[in-house]
C-alpha positions in Angstrom: -121.1 -88.5 314.0 -123.7 -89.8 311.6 -124.7 -92.6 314.0 -125.0 -90.1 316.9 -127.2 -87.8 314.9 -129.4 -90.7 313.8 -129.8 -92.0 317.3 -130.5 -88.5 318.7 -133.1 -87.9 316.0 -134.7 -91.2 316.7 -134.8 -90.3 320.4 -136.4 -87.0 319.7 -139.0 -88.6 317.5 -139.8 -91.1 320.3 -140.3 -88.3 322.8 -142.6 -86.3 320.4 -144.6 -89.4 319.5 -145.1 -90.3 323.2 -146.1 -86.7 324.1 -148.6 -86.6 321.2 -150.0 -90.0 322.3 -150.4 -88.8 325.8 -152.2 -85.6 324.7 -154.5 -87.5 322.3 -155.3 -90.3 324.7 -156.2 -87.8 327.4 -158.1 -85.7 324.9 -156.2 -82.6 326.1 -157.7 -79.4 324.8 -156.7 -75.8 325.6 -158.9 -72.8 325.2 -157.3 -69.5 324.2 -158.1 -68.2 327.7 -156.5 -71.2 329.4 -153.3 -70.8 327.3 -153.2 -67.1 328.1 -153.7 -67.8 331.8 -150.9 -70.3 331.7 -148.3 -68.1 329.9 -149.3 -65.1 332.0 -147.9 -66.7 335.1 -144.3 -65.7 335.8 -143.2 -69.2 336.6 -144.5 -70.7 333.4 -143.3 -67.8 331.3 -139.8 -68.2 332.7 -139.9 -72.0 331.9 -141.1 -71.3 328.4 -138.4 -68.8 327.9 -135.7 -71.2 329.1 -137.2 -74.0 326.9 -137.3 -71.7 323.9 -133.7 -70.6 324.4 -132.7 -74.3 324.7 -134.4 -75.1 321.4 -132.7 -72.2 319.7 -129.3 -73.4 321.0 -130.1 -77.0 320.0 -131.0 -75.7 316.5 -127.7 -73.9 316.2 -125.8 -77.0 317.4 -127.6 -79.2 314.9 -126.8 -76.8 312.1 -123.2 -76.8 313.1 -123.2 -80.6 313.2 -124.9 -80.7 309.8 -122.2 -78.4 308.4 -119.4 -80.5 309.9 -120.9 -83.8 308.7 -121.5 -82.3 305.3 -117.8 -81.1 305.0 -116.5 -84.5 306.1 -118.9 -86.3 303.7 -117.8 -84.1 300.9 -114.1 -84.7 301.7 -114.7 -88.5 301.6 -116.9 -88.3 298.5 -120.1 -89.4 300.2 -122.1 -86.4 299.3 -124.4 -88.0 296.7 -125.1 -91.0 298.9 -125.7 -89.2 302.2 -127.1 -85.8 301.8 -129.9 -85.4 299.3 -130.9 -81.8 300.1 -127.5 -80.3 299.5 -126.0 -79.3 296.2 -123.8 -81.9 294.5 -120.1 -81.7 295.4 
């Protein structure tokens, strides 16, 4: 589970870095009006809603994974080595 979470996290970081690189290299800028115009369109609003829902679901899943890994780590006595932001076991 730990390896999966690490690889998944690395994958997400790569995607975010690539997206930021693309935006910076193309010097992408949005005005407030352009952003409003974009989210005012039904198609984009629906896509944003779906994307937001997926992010919320992913956050919940990651919290569940974190809790599961924490419990397993605690049971194996790995707490102090693995999870620094949790209380000591």
